[in-house]
Structures are given as structure tokens and as C-alpha cells.
C-alpha positions in Angstrom: 34.8 88.5 47.0 34.5 84.9 48.0 32.0 84.1 45.2 34.7 85.0 42.6 36.7 82.1 43.9 33.9 79.8 42.7 32.6 81.7 39.7 35.9 82.1 37.9 36.8 78.4 37.7 33.2 77.5 36.8 33.3 80.1 34.0 36.6 78.7 32.8 35.3 75.1 32.9 32.2 76.0 30.9 34.3 77.9 28.4 36.6 74.9 28.0 33.6 72.5 27.6 32.1 74.7 24.9 35.4 74.9 23.1 35.8 71.2 23.2 32.2 70.7 21.9 32.9 73.1 19.0 36.2 71.3 18.1 34.4 68.0 18.2 31.7 69.3 15.9 34.4 70.5 13.4 36.3 67.2 13.5 33.1 65.1 13.1 32.1 66.9 9.9 29.0 68.8 11.3 29.9 71.9 9.2 30.8 70.1 5.9 27.5 70.3 4.0 25.8 73.6 4.8 23.9 73.8 1.5 22.4 70.3 1.9 20.8 71.1 5.2 19.0 74.1 3.7 17.6 71.9 0.9 16.5 69.1 3.3 14.3 71.6 5.1 12.3 72.0 1.9 12.1 68.3 1.1 9.0 66.3 1.9 11.0 63.2 2.5 8.5 60.8 1.0 10.6 60.0 -2.1 7.7 60.4 -4.5 7.7 63.1 -7.2 5.1 65.8 -6.9 2.0 65.6 -9.1 1.4 68.7 -11.2 
């Protein structure tokens, strides 16, 4: 029973930290361009057109 005195505040603190991190990600625009990220995975990144 004594461990619940420690575990409940720790769980609430971790939940609050994760909520704060999620809200920060929303405000900073991390979820704005979801399609661009999927196209950047396929890109070489060298800036040269492919030879065919």
C-alpha cells in the first residue's frame, strides 16, 4: 500500500509530461505536413535527376 503513495504521483507526472510534449508538438507544427514526410523517405536527397 505504501508503494501506491509513490507510484500514483509518478504516473500523474509522467502523464502530464507526455501531454505537455504532445501539445508542444501540435503548436510547433510537427503534424502540419504529413504527406511531405512520406515523400521525403523515397527521395535520394542528392538533387540530381535520375538517369534513365
